[in-house]
Structure formats: structure tokens, C-alpha cells
C-alpha positions in Angstrom: -81.4 -146.5 -233.7 -83.2 -147.1 -237.0 -81.3 -146.0 -240.2 -82.6 -145.2 -243.6 -81.2 -146.4 -246.9 -77.5 -146.9 -247.6 -76.4 -143.5 -246.3 -77.0 -144.4 -242.6 -79.0 -141.3 -241.6 -81.0 -141.7 -238.5 -84.7 -142.0 -239.4 -85.4 -139.1 -237.0 -83.4 -136.8 -239.3 -85.6 -137.6 -242.4 -87.9 -134.9 -243.6 -91.5 -135.6 -244.4 -92.1 -135.5 -248.2 -95.1 -133.2 -247.6 -92.6 -130.6 -246.1 -90.5 -130.9 -249.2 -93.4 -130.2 -251.6 -92.7 -126.4 -252.0 -89.1 -127.2 -252.9 -90.1 -129.9 -255.3 -92.6 -127.6 -256.9 -90.0 -124.8 -257.1 -87.5 -127.1 -258.8 -90.0 -128.3 -261.3 -90.7 -124.8 -262.3 -87.1 -123.6 -262.5 -85.1 -126.7 -263.5 -84.7 -125.6 -267.2 -83.3 -122.2 -266.3 -80.8 -123.7 -263.9 -79.8 -126.4 -266.4 -78.8 -123.6 -268.7 -76.7 -122.0 -265.8 -75.0 -125.3 -265.1 -74.2 -125.8 -268.8 -72.7 -122.3 -269.1 -70.5 -123.0 -266.1 -69.4 -126.2 -267.6 -68.4 -124.3 -270.7 -66.6 -121.7 -268.6 -64.6 -124.4 -266.8 -63.7 -126.0 -270.2 -62.6 -122.8 -271.8 -60.8 -121.1 -268.9 -58.1 -123.2 -267.1 -57.5 -120.9 -264.2 -59.9 -118.2 -263.1 -61.5 -116.7 -260.1 -65.0 -115.4 -259.5 -65.8 -111.9 -258.3 -68.0 -111.6 -255.2 -69.9 -108.7 -256.9 -70.2 -107.1 -260.3 -71.9 -103.7 -260.6 -72.7 -103.9 -256.9 -74.7 -107.2 -257.2 -73.8 -110.7 -256.1 -73.9 -113.5 -258.8 -76.6 -115.5 -257.0 -78.9 -112.5 -256.7 -78.3 -111.6 -260.3 -79.1 -115.2 -261.3 -82.3 -115.3 -259.2 -83.5 -112.0 -260.9 -82.8 -113.6 -264.3 -84.6 -116.7 -263.2 -87.7 -114.6 -262.3 -87.5 -113.0 -265.8 -87.3 -116.5 -267.4 -90.4 -117.5 -265.5 -92.3 -114.5 -266.8 -91.8 -115.6 -270.4 -94.3 -118.0 -272.0 -91.9 -120.0 -274.1 -88.4 -118.7 -273.5 -85.8 -119.3 -276.2 -83.1 -121.4 -274.7 -80.5 -120.0 -277.1 -81.3 -116.4 -276.2 -81.1 -117.3 -272.5 -77.9 -119.2 -272.9 -76.3 -116.0 -274.3 -77.8 -113.9 -271.4 -76.5 -116.4 -268.8 -73.1 -116.6 -270.5 -72.8 -112.8 -270.5 -73.6 -112.6 -266.8 -71.3 -115.4 -265.8 -68.5 -113.8 -267.8 -69.0 -110.5 -265.9 -68.1 -112.3 -262.7 -65.1 -114.3 -264.0 -61.6 -113.0 -263.2 -59.1 -114.5 -265.7 -55.8 -115.1 -264.0 -52.5 -114.5 -265.7 -50.7 -117.7 -266.4 
């Protein structure tokens, strides 16, 4: 069996780069928004030692809420990162359950 790279995946399991093109294009369009999301989660983990995350807030899952926000981000010509950091932080905080220590 032929293997690829250092991770020892069979070559037959590799995906053609042409099939990945839509995902690569999507990521190029959305990476700035999701970087803000990751940064805000990093802040949440630094500030809150022990917390849980609600499955839903106001009847909506966190991931669906974030994808809606991502769509709004994409509709803006030059979105202000500071403004969007505040929006993302507010949404994340709506899903965080602070545990009593």
C-alpha cells in the first residue's frame, strides 16, 4: 500500500484538490470572521475558569447563530472588526453558563 506524507494515510484516502476547491474558497471568504470567533473564545477561556455552554439560547444553537452572523459579516463591504468583536462576544456570552466555584 502506498502512503502519503508523515501521517501514513493510504493514498486511496486522499481527496483531489479540485474537490476541495469549494471549501478552500469558502474559507478564504470567511476566515477573518472565524478568527474573531476564535479570539473571543480564547478570551472567554482566559476569563472564565470553569464554565459550561448551553446547547441553545433563545431557541437557537450557537453554531446556527454564528453562521447567521457570518452571513451578515459577508454582506458588509468593510466590516469593523472592533464592532464585530463586540457582537461575537455578546453572542458567546449568551451561551456561557458560569459554574459556581
